C-alpha positions as CSV (number, residue, x, y, z in Angstrom):
1,X,-12.1,1.3,-8.2
2,X,-9.3,0.3,-5.9
3,X,-7.2,-2.0,-8.0
4,X,-6.0,-1.4,-11.6
5,X,-4.2,-4.3,-13.3
6,X,-1.0,-3.7,-15.3
7,X,0.1,-5.7,-18.3
8,X,3.8,-5.3,-17.5
9,X,5.6,-4.9,-14.1
10,X,7.5,-1.7,-14.0
11,X,9.3,-3.0,-4.7
12,X,5.9,-0.9,-0.2
13,X,5.2,0.8,2.7
14,X,5.2,-2.1,5.1
15,X,6.7,-2.6,8.5
16,X,10.2,-2.4,6.8
17,X,9.7,0.7,4.7
18,X,12.2,3.1,3.2
19,X,11.4,6.6,2.2
20,X,12.4,6.9,-1.5
21,X,11.3,10.5,-1.8
22,X,9.4,12.7,0.5
23,X,9.2,15.7,2.8
24,X,12.5,14.8,4.3
25,X,13.9,15.1,0.8
26,X,12.3,18.5,0.2
27,X,9.2,17.4,-1.6
28,X,6.0,19.3,-0.6
29,X,3.1,17.6,-2.4
30,X,3.8,13.8,-2.1
31,X,5.9,11.1,-0.6
32,X,7.2,7.8,-2.1
33,X,8.0,4.8,0.0
34,X,9.4,1.3,-0.9
35,X,9.0,-1.8,1.2
36,X,8.3,-5.5,1.4
37,X,5.8,-7.7,3.2
38,X,6.9,-11.3,3.6
39,X,4.4,-14.1,3.0
40,X,1.7,-14.0,5.7
41,X,2.8,-10.5,7.0
42,X,0.3,-7.7,7.5
43,X,1.0,-4.1,7.0
44,X,0.0,-1.5,9.5
45,X,-3.6,-0.4,9.7
46,X,-3.6,3.2,8.3
47,X,-5.7,6.1,7.2
48,X,-4.5,8.9,4.9
49,X,-6.0,12.3,4.7
50,X,-4.8,12.6,1.1
51,X,-4.8,10.4,-1.9
52,X,-2.8,7.1,-1.9
53,X,-1.6,4.9,-4.7
54,X,0.2,1.6,-3.9
55,X,2.0,0.0,-6.9
56,X,2.3,-3.8,-6.4
57,X,5.4,-4.9,-8.3
58,X,5.6,-8.6,-7.2
59,X,3.5,-11.0,-5.2
60,X,-0.1,-11.3,-4.2
61,X,-2.2,-9.9,-1.4
62,X,-5.4,-8.6,0.0
63,X,-6.4,-5.0,0.4
64,X,-8.8,-4.5,3.4
65,X,-10.7,-1.3,2.7
66,X,-14.3,0.1,2.3
67,X,-16.1,-2.8,3.9
68,X,-14.1,-5.8,2.9
69,X,-11.2,-7.6,1.4
70,X,-10.2,-7.2,-2.3
71,X,-7.6,-9.6,-3.6
72,X,-4.9,-8.6,-6.0
73,X,-2.0,-10.1,-7.9
74,X,1.0,-7.9,-9.1
75,X,1.5,-6.0,-11.2
76,X,-1.4,-3.7,-10.3
77,X,-2.2,-0.5,-8.5
78,X,-4.2,-0.1,-5.3
79,X,-6.1,3.2,-5.2
80,X,-7.2,4.3,-1.8
81,X,-9.4,7.4,-1.5
82,X,-8.7,9.9,1.3
83,X,-10.0,9.2,4.8
84,X,-10.5,5.4,4.5
85,X,-9.0,3.0,6.9
86,X,-7.1,0.2,5.1
87,X,-4.6,-2.6,5.5
88,X,-2.4,-4.5,3.0
89,X,-1.9,-8.2,3.7
90,X,0.4,-10.6,1.9
91,X,-1.6,-13.7,1.6
92,X,0.7,-15.2,-1.1
93,X,3.7,-17.5,-0.8
94,X,6.3,-15.0,-2.0
95,X,7.4,-11.5,-0.9
96,X,5.0,-8.7,-1.8
97,X,7.0,-5.8,-3.2
98,X,5.2,-2.4,-3.1
99,X,5.8,1.3,-3.9
100,X,3.6,3.7,-1.9
101,X,2.9,7.2,-3.2
102,X,0.7,9.5,-1.1
103,X,-0.1,13.2,-0.7
104,X,-0.5,13.2,3.1
105,X,1.4,11.2,5.8
106,X,-0.5,8.2,7.3
107,X,-2.5,8.5,10.6
108,X,-3.0,5.6,13.1
109,X,-6.3,3.8,12.6
110,X,-8.3,1.3,14.6
111,X,-8.5,-2.4,14.0
112,X,-9.9,-3.8,10.7
113,X,-11.6,-7.2,10.2
114,X,-9.3,-10.1,9.1
């Protein structure tokens, strides 16, 4: 399962990302990033060697992973198993606010289908 809906919202590792907590802050086992994808914006195509959880706080989007797109509406969590190529796309009309938590830094990956 890649998406878990939440009843209450509790903002993403996009192109404009900020490290909230990570190795540069002395953490050893995970990193936490905050960022925003504007309407129509696509995040980088990535692959993570470790586990990844992306918490969508606001907005709507599409997770491209494991053979196809999976649509989501915040608040929800995107669960990406290790080793899979993926991309987050904001296909909504408002900013998509995300919090990224992962156990290994991202690696560059090849192109994914639209």
